[in-house]
C-alpha positions in Angstrom: -68.6 18.4 217.5 -71.5 20.7 216.8 -70.6 23.4 214.3 -72.4 26.0 216.3 -69.9 25.5 219.1 -67.0 26.4 216.7 -68.4 29.7 215.7 -66.4 32.8 216.5 -68.1 36.0 217.7 -68.0 39.2 215.6 -69.3 41.8 218.0 -70.9 45.0 217.0 -70.3 48.0 219.2 -72.6 50.9 218.1 -71.7 51.3 214.4 -68.4 49.4 214.3 -66.9 46.0 214.8 -65.7 45.5 218.3 -64.2 42.7 220.4 -61.3 40.5 219.3 -62.3 40.5 215.6 -62.2 44.3 215.6 -58.8 44.3 217.3 -57.3 41.7 214.9 -58.6 43.6 211.9 -57.1 46.9 213.2 -53.7 45.2 213.8 -53.7 43.7 210.3 -54.6 47.0 208.6 -51.8 48.7 210.5 -49.3 45.9 209.7 -50.2 46.0 206.0 -49.9 49.7 205.9 -53.6 50.3 205.0 -54.1 52.6 207.9 -51.8 54.8 210.0 -51.4 57.7 212.3 -49.3 60.8 211.8 -48.3 60.6 215.5 -48.5 57.7 217.8 -50.4 59.8 220.3 -53.1 60.6 217.8 -56.5 59.1 218.6 -57.6 58.5 215.0 -56.1 56.6 212.1 -56.4 57.6 208.4 -56.5 55.4 205.3 -53.3 55.5 203.3 -53.0 55.4 199.5 -52.2 51.7 199.7 -55.2 51.2 202.0 -57.5 53.0 199.5 -56.4 50.6 196.7 -56.7 47.5 198.9 -60.0 48.3 200.5 -61.4 49.1 197.1 -60.2 45.7 195.8 -62.2 44.1 198.6 -65.3 46.0 197.5 -65.3 48.5 200.4 -67.1 51.8 199.3 -64.8 54.4 200.8 -67.0 57.2 199.6 -69.3 56.4 202.6 -66.6 57.7 204.9 -66.6 61.3 205.7 -63.4 63.3 205.6 -62.3 65.1 208.8 
C-alpha cells in the first residue's frame, strides 16, 4: 500500500493544532496532569507544575506563552 495513503492529518486551525490530533493531545495532557482547570466550567486550562517540567523535557519553550 502507498505510504501516502497511511498518513494521518495534523490540522492547523489559526495558530493551534486542531482536528483529531488536537483532541487526542488535549486528552493526554489532561490525563497525565500536565494541564487542568480550576473549575470544570472554566473555558481555559492552565499548565500545572508537572506540566511545566514535562513540556520542558520535550523541548517546549513555555516562555513563549503569555500569562493571563
